[in-house]
N, C-alpha and C positions, 0 to 999 in steps of 0.2 A: 860297373866295370868299364874301363875306358875303351876297350876294343870290341865290345858288343857280344862277346862269347856267351855271357849269361842270358842275353836276349835270345840268341840263337838256340840255346838249350831249352828255354821256356817255350818258344814257338814250336820247336821240333817235338817236344813232349805233348803239346796241345794237339798236334796233328794226328797223333796216334797211328803212325805209319808202321804197319806190321811187317812189311816186306822190304823195308829200307833201314839202313844204318847210318848214323852220324859218327864219323871218326874224327877225333880231336887229338892234335899233337901240340906239344909245347909246354911251357912253364910260365907261371906268372901269378898275378894277384888272385885270379879266379880258380886256381888249381884245386883247392879244397872243395869248392862247389862243383867243379867238373867231376872230380872223383866221386863225390856223393851222388851225382846224377847218373853215373855210369850204370848201365843195365844191359839187357839183351840187345837193345837197339842203339845204345850210345856207348861207343868204345873210346876209352881214353888211353892213348899210347905213351903219354908223358913226353919228355924231351927225347927226340930221336935224331939220328945222324942225317946228314944231307942225302946220303944214298937211300936211307929208309924213307925219307920224305918223297924222293923221286919214285920209289917203288910203290908207295901208297897212292901217290897221284896217278900213276899209271893204271892202278886198279879202280880208281874212282870213276863214277859216272858224271858227277857234278862237283866242282870245287866252289866253295863259298868263302867270301871275304866278309866277315860279320861287322867290320868297322862301319861306323856311321859316317856319312859324307860331310861332317862338320869341320873336320880338321883340314888344314891346307893341303897335306899330302894325299888326301882321299877325295878331294874336290873334283878332280877331272876324270 
């Protein structure tokens, strides 16, 4: 997948973090794989409103951009 979300899911699953959760929002090519990976520690919220995004960001400890630095817009 182009935006690295499946790589993030794979790595998070390998880490076996029992006291941490990965929250994923959005829609796209990897939606079916994200839904299939959803479990106790991986929460998929689907497409959410801007207000919901802000609320979830406020609750988060870490925000992750899984995009690889190969594209021009992620280079810097």
